[in-house]
C-alpha positions as YAML, in Angstrom:
chain: A
units: angstrom
residues:
- id: 1
  name: MET
  ca: [-7.72, 27.37, 54.42]
- id: 2
  name: LYS
  ca: [-4.18, 28.41, 53.57]
- id: 3
  name: PHE
  ca: [-0.84, 27.86, 55.17]
- id: 4
  name: PHE
  ca: [2.76, 28.87, 54.66]
- id: 5
  name: ALA
  ca: [5.80, 26.62, 54.34]
- id: 6
  name: ILE
  ca: [9.36, 26.60, 53.12]
- id: 7
  name: ILE
  ca: [9.92, 23.97, 50.45]
- id: 8
  name: PHE
  ca: [12.31, 23.19, 47.62]
- id: 9
  name: LEU
  ca: [11.40, 24.80, 44.31]
- id: 10
  name: ALA
  ca: [13.17, 23.37, 41.26]
- id: 11
  name: THR
  ca: [13.15, 24.53, 37.67]
- id: 12
  name: LEU
  ca: [14.08, 21.95, 35.05]
- id: 13
  name: SER
  ca: [14.83, 22.84, 31.44]
- id: 14
  name: TYR
  ca: [14.73, 20.67, 28.36]
- id: 15
  name: ILE
  ca: [18.12, 19.97, 26.79]
- id: 16
  name: GLY
  ca: [18.12, 21.56, 23.34]
- id: 17
  name: ASP
  ca: [15.16, 23.83, 24.24]
- id: 18
  name: GLU
  ca: [16.23, 25.64, 27.42]
- id: 19
  name: GLU
  ca: [13.41, 28.18, 27.13]
- id: 20
  name: ARG
  ca: [10.95, 25.34, 27.86]
- id: 21
  name: THR
  ca: [10.85, 24.61, 31.58]
- id: 22
  name: GLU
  ca: [9.02, 22.65, 34.25]
- id: 23
  name: ASN
  ca: [8.68, 23.70, 37.90]
- id: 24
  name: LEU
  ca: [8.61, 21.14, 40.69]
- id: 25
  name: TYR
  ca: [7.58, 21.76, 44.30]
- id: 26
  name: SER
  ca: [8.57, 19.55, 47.26]
- id: 27
  name: TYR
  ca: [5.29, 19.65, 49.18]
- id: 28
  name: GLN
  ca: [6.26, 16.45, 50.99]
- id: 29
  name: LEU
  ca: [9.50, 17.99, 52.32]
- id: 30
  name: GLN
  ca: [8.83, 21.17, 54.31]
- id: 31
  name: PHE
  ca: [11.02, 23.27, 56.59]
- id: 32
  name: GLU
  ca: [10.41, 25.78, 59.35]
- id: 33
  name: SER
  ca: [13.09, 28.23, 58.18]
- id: 34
  name: TYR
  ca: [15.36, 29.06, 55.27]
- id: 35
  name: ASP
  ca: [18.34, 28.08, 57.43]
- id: 36
  name: GLU
  ca: [16.87, 24.61, 58.06]
- id: 37
  name: CYS
  ca: [16.23, 24.16, 54.32]
- id: 38
  name: ILE
  ca: [19.74, 25.29, 53.36]
- id: 39
  name: HIS
  ca: [21.30, 23.08, 56.05]
- id: 40
  name: PHE
  ca: [19.35, 20.06, 54.77]
- id: 41
  name: TYR
  ca: [20.46, 20.82, 51.21]
- id: 42
  name: ASN
  ca: [24.12, 21.17, 52.25]
- id: 43
  name: ASN
  ca: [24.01, 17.82, 54.05]
- id: 44
  name: ASN
  ca: [22.21, 15.99, 51.21]
- id: 45
  name: THR
  ca: [23.30, 17.79, 48.03]
- id: 46
  name: ALA
  ca: [24.29, 14.78, 45.93]
- id: 47
  name: ASN
  ca: [21.21, 12.74, 46.87]
- id: 48
  name: LEU
  ca: [18.84, 15.66, 46.26]
- id: 49
  name: LEU
  ca: [20.29, 16.67, 42.88]
- id: 50
  name: ASN
  ca: [20.63, 13.09, 41.64]
- id: 51
  name: GLY
  ca: [17.11, 12.22, 42.78]
- id: 52
  name: LEU
  ca: [15.68, 15.36, 41.19]
- id: 53
  name: LEU
  ca: [17.47, 14.64, 37.92]
- id: 54
  name: GLU
  ca: [16.32, 11.00, 37.91]
- id: 55
  name: TYR
  ca: [12.70, 11.98, 38.64]
- id: 56
  name: GLY
  ca: [12.78, 14.73, 36.02]
- id: 57
  name: LYS
  ca: [14.15, 12.43, 33.33]
- id: 58
  name: GLU
  ca: [11.53, 9.76, 34.10]
- id: 59
  name: LYS
  ca: [8.69, 12.27, 33.99]
- id: 60
  name: TYR
  ca: [9.80, 14.74, 31.28]
- id: 61
  name: GLY
  ca: [12.57, 13.11, 29.24]
- id: 62
  name: ASP
  ca: [15.83, 14.80, 28.34]
- id: 63
  name: ILE
  ca: [16.07, 17.53, 30.99]
- id: 64
  name: GLN
  ca: [18.60, 19.25, 33.20]
- id: 65
  name: ILE
  ca: [18.34, 21.06, 36.53]
- id: 66
  name: GLU
  ca: [18.34, 24.76, 35.83]
- id: 67
  name: TYR
  ca: [17.68, 26.12, 39.30]
- id: 68
  name: LEU
  ca: [16.91, 25.02, 42.86]
- id: 69
  name: SER
  ca: [15.88, 27.23, 45.75]
- id: 70
  name: CYS
  ca: [14.46, 27.15, 49.24]
- id: 71
  name: ALA
  ca: [11.15, 28.94, 48.72]
- id: 72
  name: GLU
  ca: [8.60, 30.34, 51.13]
- id: 73
  name: VAL
  ca: [5.18, 29.57, 49.68]
- id: 74
  name: GLU
  ca: [1.52, 30.02, 50.43]
- id: 75
  name: ILE
  ca: [-0.44, 26.84, 49.82]
- id: 76
  name: THR
  ca: [-4.22, 26.80, 49.46]
- id: 77
  name: PRO
  ca: [-6.60, 24.11, 48.22]
- id: 78
  name: THR
  ca: [-7.71, 26.34, 45.33]
- id: 79
  name: LEU
  ca: [-4.22, 26.88, 43.85]
- id: 80
  name: ASP
  ca: [-2.69, 24.33, 41.47]
- id: 81
  name: VAL
  ca: [0.75, 25.76, 42.19]
- id: 82
  name: PRO
  ca: [1.79, 27.55, 45.37]
- id: 83
  name: ASN
  ca: [2.11, 31.31, 45.57]
- id: 84
  name: VAL
  ca: [5.86, 31.95, 45.97]
- id: 85
  name: ILE
  ca: [6.46, 34.69, 48.53]
- id: 86
  name: GLY
  ca: [10.24, 34.58, 48.62]
- id: 87
  name: GLN
  ca: [13.16, 32.32, 47.83]
- id: 88
  name: LYS
  ca: [16.86, 31.77, 48.42]
- id: 89
  name: PRO
  ca: [18.72, 30.14, 45.52]
- id: 90
  name: ILE
  ca: [20.88, 27.17, 46.50]
- id: 91
  name: TYR
  ca: [21.83, 25.78, 43.06]
- id: 92
  name: LYS
  ca: [22.02, 27.27, 39.59]
- id: 93
  name: ARG
  ca: [23.25, 25.34, 36.55]
- id: 94
  name: GLY
  ca: [26.81, 26.39, 35.77]
- id: 95
  name: ASN
  ca: [27.31, 27.95, 39.24]
- id: 96
  name: ARG
  ca: [27.83, 25.14, 41.70]
...
């Protein structure tokens, strides 16, 4: 069984080793459209970015948010990570 959803996809990089990254997927927060995802981000930007940074630091250590997008993904029980079909960037480090 597979299904499609629009979720947040974040890429975190390690400070001092920016080539090393971690990807995070917001399975628990899904949207019906890119517009809905972008609207949610625009209304909750500070909380989302601060929460993502706090979670990333707790889990990975000295990291920074490199990239955040609304991503359309295919999710199946056999995949460890979703198959990204498309995405719309909403945050990139250095380009707020």
